[in-house]
C-alpha positions as CSV (number, residue, x, y, z in Angstrom):
1,M,-20.8,42.7,-10.6
2,L,-18.5,44.6,-8.0
3,D,-20.9,47.2,-7.8
4,T,-23.7,44.6,-6.7
5,M,-21.2,43.0,-4.3
6,E,-21.2,47.1,-2.2
7,N,-24.9,46.9,-2.6
8,D,-25.4,44.4,-1.0
9,A,-23.0,44.6,2.1
10,Q,-24.7,44.6,4.7
11,D,-25.5,40.5,3.8
12,P,-22.0,38.5,4.0
13,L,-23.7,36.1,2.5
14,T,-24.9,37.1,-1.1
15,V,-21.6,39.3,-0.7
16,L,-19.9,36.2,-0.5
17,C,-22.2,34.9,-3.8
18,H,-21.6,38.0,-6.1
19,T,-17.7,37.1,-5.2
20,W,-18.3,33.3,-5.8
21,N,-19.7,34.6,-9.7
22,L,-16.9,37.0,-10.2
23,H,-14.6,34.0,-10.0
24,R,-16.8,31.6,-11.9
25,R,-16.0,34.7,-14.7
26,I,-12.4,35.0,-14.2
27,A,-12.4,31.0,-14.4
28,K,-14.1,30.9,-18.0
29,M,-11.9,33.4,-19.0
30,C,-9.1,30.5,-18.2
31,R,-8.1,29.2,-21.6
32,N,-5.6,26.0,-19.4
33,L,-8.2,23.5,-19.3
34,P,-7.6,21.2,-16.2
35,L,-6.8,24.5,-14.4
36,R,-9.6,26.0,-15.4
37,S,-11.4,22.6,-14.3
38,I,-9.6,22.9,-10.1
39,Y,-11.0,27.0,-10.4
40,L,-14.1,26.3,-10.5
41,T,-14.0,23.2,-7.9
42,M,-12.4,24.6,-5.5
43,L,-15.4,27.5,-6.0
44,D,-18.0,24.9,-6.0
45,F,-16.1,23.7,-2.4
46,L,-16.5,26.9,-1.2
47,E,-19.5,27.6,-2.3
48,D,-21.0,24.4,-0.5
49,A,-18.6,25.1,2.6
50,V,-20.7,28.6,3.8
51,E,-23.7,27.6,3.7
52,G,-24.4,28.0,7.2
53,A,-21.0,29.5,7.7
54,E,-21.1,32.8,11.0
55,F,-19.7,35.6,9.9
56,K,-18.6,37.6,13.0
57,D,-16.3,40.6,11.5
58,F,-16.7,40.5,8.0
59,D,-14.9,43.0,6.6
60,A,-17.4,43.7,3.0
61,S,-15.4,46.7,1.9
62,G,-11.9,45.2,2.6
63,H,-13.2,41.6,0.5
64,I,-15.3,44.1,-2.4
65,A,-11.8,46.1,-1.9
66,V,-9.4,43.3,-2.8
67,H,-12.3,41.8,-5.4
68,R,-11.9,45.1,-7.2
69,E,-8.1,45.1,-7.0
70,L,-8.3,41.8,-9.3
71,V,-11.4,42.9,-11.2
72,N,-8.5,46.4,-12.2
73,G,-5.2,43.9,-12.7
74,I,-6.9,41.3,-15.2
75,A,-8.4,44.2,-16.9
76,E,-4.6,46.2,-16.8
77,G,-4.0,42.8,-18.4
78,P,-0.2,42.3,-20.0
79,G,2.6,44.6,-18.8
80,E,6.2,45.7,-17.4
81,R,4.8,45.6,-14.4
82,N,0.9,45.1,-12.8
83,Q,0.5,47.5,-10.3
84,S,-2.9,46.3,-8.1
85,F,-0.3,43.9,-6.5
86,H,1.1,46.7,-5.3
87,N,-1.8,47.8,-4.1
88,V,-3.4,45.0,-2.9
89,R,0.0,45.4,-0.4
90,R,-1.3,48.9,0.9
91,L,-4.8,47.4,1.7
92,G,-2.7,45.3,4.2
93,F,-1.8,42.8,2.7
94,S,1.7,40.8,2.9
95,P,3.4,38.2,0.1
96,R,4.5,34.7,1.2
97,Y,7.3,36.0,-0.7
98,E,8.8,38.8,-3.0
99,R,10.1,38.7,-6.5
100,P,11.6,41.1,-8.2
101,N,9.1,41.8,-11.2
102,W,5.5,41.1,-10.3
103,V,4.3,40.8,-14.0
104,W,0.6,40.0,-15.5
105,R,1.4,37.6,-18.5
106,P,-2.1,35.8,-20.0
107,G,-2.7,32.5,-20.0
108,R,-1.2,30.6,-23.5
């Protein structure tokens, strides 16, 4: 799916459509049904909102890199430390707050 995003990187709307599909797949992995429903509803809203939008300075490569890190983080699974948070920081994002140890745990 990420490779498809890269192939369509010249078209921001298409990249975003692929992004919504990726997030729908991620949502389907969520065992928490209320959270899954909220996630999918948010995606519906974003899909509707993006139609007709202008995409000035859309950074397709940065957008795809962040989503690649997200997928890699999910693939890493549970562990003492998830490197994806630190990789996203290397891409230039800064956290709103810092936790001493970022740990990813699967839904219960």
